[in-house]
C-alpha positions in Angstrom: 27.9 -26.4 -3.0 25.6 -26.8 0.0 22.0 -28.0 -0.3 19.2 -25.5 -0.3 15.7 -26.5 0.9 12.6 -25.1 2.3 12.8 -24.6 6.1 10.7 -26.6 8.5 9.5 -25.8 12.0 12.2 -28.1 13.3 14.8 -25.8 11.8 13.8 -22.8 14.0 16.6 -23.0 16.6 19.3 -23.7 14.0 18.1 -20.7 11.9 18.0 -18.6 15.0 21.6 -19.6 15.8 22.8 -18.6 12.3 20.7 -15.4 12.6 22.3 -14.3 16.0 25.9 -15.3 15.1 25.9 -13.7 11.6 24.0 -10.6 12.9 26.7 -10.1 15.6 29.7 -10.8 13.3 28.3 -8.7 10.4 27.2 -5.7 12.5 29.8 -5.6 15.2 31.4 -2.5 13.7 28.1 -0.9 12.5 25.8 -1.2 15.5 26.5 -0.3 19.2 27.1 -3.3 21.4 24.1 -2.4 23.6 21.9 -2.6 20.5 23.5 -5.8 19.2 22.9 -7.5 22.5 19.1 -7.2 22.2 19.2 -10.1 19.7 19.4 -13.4 21.6 19.1 -17.1 20.7 16.0 -17.3 22.8 14.1 -14.4 21.2 15.2 -15.4 17.7 14.2 -19.0 18.2 10.7 -17.8 19.3 10.5 -15.6 16.2 11.5 -18.4 13.8 9.2 -20.9 15.5 6.3 -18.4 15.0 7.3 -17.8 11.3 7.7 -21.4 10.5 4.6 -22.6 12.4 2.2 -20.2 10.6 3.9 -18.4 7.7 2.2 -15.0 7.2 1.5 -13.7 3.7 3.1 -16.7 2.1 6.5 -16.0 3.6 9.2 -18.2 2.1 12.1 -19.4 4.2 15.0 -21.4 2.7 18.0 -22.8 4.5 21.4 -23.7 3.2 23.0 -26.9 4.6 26.6 -27.9 4.6 27.7 -31.4 3.6 26.9 -32.7 7.1 23.3 -31.3 7.1 24.1 -28.4 9.4 22.4 -25.1 8.6 25.0 -22.5 7.6 22.7 -19.8 6.1 19.1 -18.9 5.3 17.0 -16.4 3.4 13.4 -15.4 4.1 10.9 -13.0 2.5 7.6 -12.5 1.0 5.2 -9.7 0.4 6.8 -6.2 0.5 5.9 -4.7 3.8 5.9 -0.9 3.3 3.9 -0.6 0.0 5.7 2.7 -0.6 8.2 1.9 -3.3 6.4 0.0 -6.0 7.8 -3.5 -5.3 5.6 -6.5 -4.5 8.3 -8.8 -3.0 10.9 -8.3 -0.3 13.9 -10.2 1.1 13.3 -9.9 4.9 16.6 -11.5 5.9 19.5 -13.3 4.3 22.4 -14.4 6.5 25.4 -16.8 6.3 27.7 -17.8 9.1 30.9 -15.7 8.8 33.1 -18.6 7.9 30.9 -19.4 4.9 30.7 -15.9 3.4 32.4 -14.9 0.2 32.2 -18.5 -1.2 29.2 -18.0 -3.5 26.6 -19.3 -1.1 24.9 -15.9 -0.9 24.4 -16.0 -4.6 23.1 -19.5 -4.3 20.6 -18.4 -1.7 19.6 -15.4 -3.7 19.1 -17.5 -6.9 17.0 -20.1 -5.1 14.9 -17.5 -3.3 14.4 -15.4 -6.5 13.2 -18.6 -8.3 10.7 -19.3 -5.4 9.4 -15.8 -5.5 9.0 -15.7 -9.3 7.2 -19.1 -9.1 4.9 -17.6 -6.4 4.0 -14.8 -8.8 6.1 -11.9 -7.6 7.2 -9.4 -10.2 9.8 -7.3 -8.3 12.0 -7.6 -5.2 13.2 -5.2 -2.5 15.8 -5.6 0.2 16.8 -3.3 3.1 20.5 -3.2 4.2 22.3 -1.1 6.8 23.8 1.7 4.6 27.4 1.2 5.9 27.3 -2.6 5.6 30.0 -3.6 3.1 27.8 -6.5 2.0 25.3 -4.0 0.5 27.5 -4.2 -2.6 26.4 -7.8 -3.0 23.0 -6.6 -4.2 24.4 -4.0 -6.5 26.7 -6.7 -8.0 23.6 -8.7 -8.8 21.9 -5.8 -10.6 19.9 -4.2 -7.8 19.4 -0.4 -7.9 19.4 1.8 -4.9 15.9 2.9 -4.1 15.7 4.9 -0.9 17.4 5.4 2.4 15.7 5.9 5.8 16.4 5.9 9.5 15.6 2.8 11.5 15.6 2.1 15.3 17.6 -0.9 16.5 17.5 -1.3 20.2 18.1 2.2 21.5 20.1 3.4 18.5 19.1 5.0 15.2 20.8 3.8 12.0 20.4 4.4 8.3 19.2 1.6 6.0 19.2 1.7 2.3 16.7 -0.2 0.1 18.0 -1.9 -3.1 15.6 -3.3 -5.6 15.0 -5.2 -8.8 12.0 -3.9 -10.7 11.9 -7.0 -12.8 12.4 -10.3 -10.9 12.6 -12.2 -14.2 15.6 -10.1 -15.3 17.2 -11.2 -12.0 16.4 -14.9 -12.5 17.9 -14.6 -16.0 21.2 -13.4 -14.5 21.4 -16.9 -12.9 20.7 -18.9 -16.1 
């Protein structure tokens, strides 16, 4: 198993690299190429530098390292952003490099993140996933219930996202015990 730790400002470019690579490998068949190409290492590095320099609303960012200390995945989240669905916490992003997927690392990241969120006082958790993303079943397999679907703009395209949620974060943490 890899090591999971809180991200630091110095991790920004490595997180951005994972973000871009996993975004492009995960969504290559779901999002038009012109919309995928809007995500670059440069703009993601700037985003993660901003997030890690001054976390907004207590945002939590955890990274997963391989045995050599390289970052192979991450999860981030914090306060639920829409305030429309009755959840107080949200996973903003969870990504693993393609070659490290389906090895249990996603569950490890979800477990660590859920524990951090519960420790920070959150009671429930929401996550948005592109509706046709096969990985959406990951959340259902961990007890999340489908909440809502809505259209989202990515680049110039419009795509459907589905929200999955856990109304009781403590029930989710209990799954991992």
